[in-house]
N, C-alpha and C positions, 0 to 999 in steps of 0.2 A: 820660676820662682827664683828670687835671688836671697841670699843668707847674710845676715849680719849678727854682729856679736856687740853686746853692750857691756862695757866694763864696770862691775858694781862698785869697786872702790880702788883706790891707788893714786899715787902721785903722777907727775909727769913722766918721769923715767920708766915706771911701770906701764903707764899708757903705750909708750914708745915700743917698749918690748912686747907687749901683748898684741900690739897692731902689727909689728912685724911677724910675729908668730901666726897671726890670723891670716895675713896675705899668704904666707908660705903654705899654710894647711888648706888654701882655697875658699876662705870667706869672701864674700862680696862687699861688706862693710864693716866699720868699726866705729863704735858710738860710745859717748860718754854723757854722764848726767851732769847738769848745770846748777850748782846749788846757790842758795842765798849767799851763804859764806862758807868757803871751803877751797878744795882744790880748783883752780881755775879751769874750766872747760877748754878755752880756746888755747891756752898755753898747752895743756895737754894733747889737743889735736894737731898743734903745730909740731910738737915733740914727734907725734906719730907720723906726720907728713915727711919729716926729715928721713926716716927709715923706711919708707914704703914708696911704691911707685904706682900701684894699680888700685888698691882698695879704697872704696869711698869713705868718707870721713864726715861724722856729723853728731848731733847732740841727740839726747833722749831723756828729757826735752829741755828747750829753752823757755822759760817763762817770761815772755816779752812784755806781759803786763807791767813788770817792775823794772824794767830796764830802759835806758836811754836809746832809742831806736837808731839813731844816728851813730852811736858807738858800736852798736850790733853790726850795722850797715858796713863800718870800717872793718870790724874784725873779721867778718864773713868774706867780703870782698878781697882783703889781704891775704886770707888763707887759701881761697879760691885761686888767686894767682899763683901762689907759692906753691900750691899742691897741682898745678896745671889742671884746674876744673874737676877737683874731686869732692867738693862739700855739699852736703845735705843739711837743711835747717829744718829742725822739728819744733814746732811752737805749740804753745797751750796757755792755759791761765795759770798752771801751776798748783801745787799742793800747798795750802796755806799753812799746813802743820809742820813744814820743813824750816820756819824760821821767819816768815812774813812779818808777823806781828812783833817779834823781838827787835826787828831792825826798822820798824815804822813803815813798813811796806803797806800798800793798799790791800785790804782784805776783802772788802765788798765785791761780791761776784759781778753784779752789773757794771761797776766802775772798771773792775778789771778787764770785761769784755769789752767795754769802750777803748781802753788802754789798749788792747790787743789789736783790735781793728785799727785804730789810728797807726799803731806802730808799725803793721803791716804795710799800711798806705806809704809812710815815709820810707820804710826800708826799701821796698820794692822801688819807689820813686827816686831815691838816692843812687840806687843801683844803676838806674838808667842814666844818670849823669845830670850835669847843671845846663841851663838853669831849673831848679826845682823849688816850688814853693808849696805850702801846705797850711790851711786853715781848719782846726778842729776844736773840739770842746777842750781837750787837754794839751795839745800841741800846737804851737805856730812855727812854721818854717820859712825863712827867706832865703832866696837865691844867694849864693856866695862864690865869688872867684878866689877864695884864698886856699891854694894848694889841693884842689879836689883830687882824690885818688884815682887810679884807673878802674874801671869797671870790672865786674867779674870776669872770669873767662867764659863761664856759661852763659849762654845768651838765649832767650831773651832775660833769663834770670836764674839764680841758684834755685834748685828745686826746694820747694817749701812743703813739707808735710805738717798738716794740721790735726790736732785733737779734735775730734768731732763728736758729739752726743747724738748718738742715733736714738730715736729720730725726732729731734728737736729742730724745728724750721729754721731759727737764727742761726744755729750751730751749724746745721749742714749748709746753709747759704754761704757762710764764711769758707767752709771746706771747698765747695765747688769753685771758688775763685783761685784755687791753688792746685798743688799737685800731688797731693796725696792725703790720705786719712789715717789716723791713728783712732780706731773706734772706740768709743766709751759708751758702753750700752746702759740705758737709763730706762727704768720701769715708769709707769705713769704717775706713781706716787713720788718718784724723784730718787728712787734708790739706784744703786748700781747692782749690776749682776754680770756674770762672766759671758764673755763673747762666744758665740756658737757658729758653725758653719752655716748655718741657715741665716744668721745675722749677715754675714759676708755676702752671702747670695743676692739678700735684700738691697745691701749697701751698693753693690755693683750694678744691680738693675736700676737704683735710683740715680746713681751717677751717670750711667749710659744714657738714661733718658732726660737728664737735665743739665748735665754740664755742657758748656759752650765754649769754654776757654780751650785754645789749641794745645796740642801735645799730650803726651802719655800721663796716665793717672795712676798713683800706687795705692793699694789698699795693704796697710801694714799690720801684722799681727805678732804677738810675742808669746813666749812660753819658754819651756825647758825640755830637751829631748835628751834620751840616754845616749851619750857619744859612744859608750862601749857596746852597744845594740844597734848597729846601723840600720838594719834592716826595719826594726821597730820604729826608730826615729824617722826613717823615710815615709813609713806608713801613715805616721802622726802628722806629718808636714803636708803629704800628699793629699789629704783630705782638705786641708785649707786652701791648697793650690786649686784642687778642682773647683772649689766654691768661688774661686775670683781673688783670693789673696795673691800679691805679687812679691811681698818681702816677708820672710820670717825672721824675727829677731830673737836671738837666744839670749834669755835674760835671767842670769842666775843672782837675783837680787837679794836673796837671803832675807834678813831683816835686821834693824838696829841692834837687837840683843842677840842675834846669831848671824852675823856676817859671813859671806861666804868665804870658804877658805882660798886663800890665794893659789895654793898649789893644786886645789880642784879646779879653779878657774882656769889656770894656765893647762892643765891636764885635758880639759873640755875643749879649750881653744885648739890645741894640738891635734885632737881627734878629729878635728874638720866638721864641716856643715853636714846634715843629713844627706844622703844620697838621693838624686832626683830620680 
């Protein structure tokens, strides 16, 4: 089990400070969220990369359906080179209630799923280098020789974690093409319910039986643990690890009305990850 911490709020300077504290406290990953409009995730992660050496750096999550995939390919490859291969990219459809409609972004779920799939095709294709071309419903890309950037340090590509609706065939087919899942549990009626360790076991069995892509695969779960009670925190995450989860993301999200206290966030980071 590896341990990450997602910054609930804060500017690039805060991101750098918390990332450095997280690395010193023994966390394996530092993550930021990517808003429709707000503090830029990739500026924050670059600031974090400048003051750290080991910790992995990523988003939680990037709503690729509303982004230019070639711009994201540039940002991720640039940061992967700058950080000597420490980037993780988490992608999903995104939550439409975070400002999609206010800025004219696509809100229809089917169209967002198509944009996500085409975006992933283009992203990974551009990472592989030129010549690259693509013809889809939403995007058309032609090869270009105009100042192509270097590929990511991580080969064959930067690890991609995908939000996956368990057990929806189309969503899980997408997950199997990449490097990890952020499980989203759906009832037959289309409602969401909390993730359980039994779900993780079922997902692991499904991935083991059906994934044909080479390389490791991560099952990523998130929640909050009591940093002041390390044995209790260890017991909490151990159950997930035994079920097959490979990453625990400490997520002190709070709420828009009740945001997490910055002092409490720093204190939890400095307490370190749950003991293994």
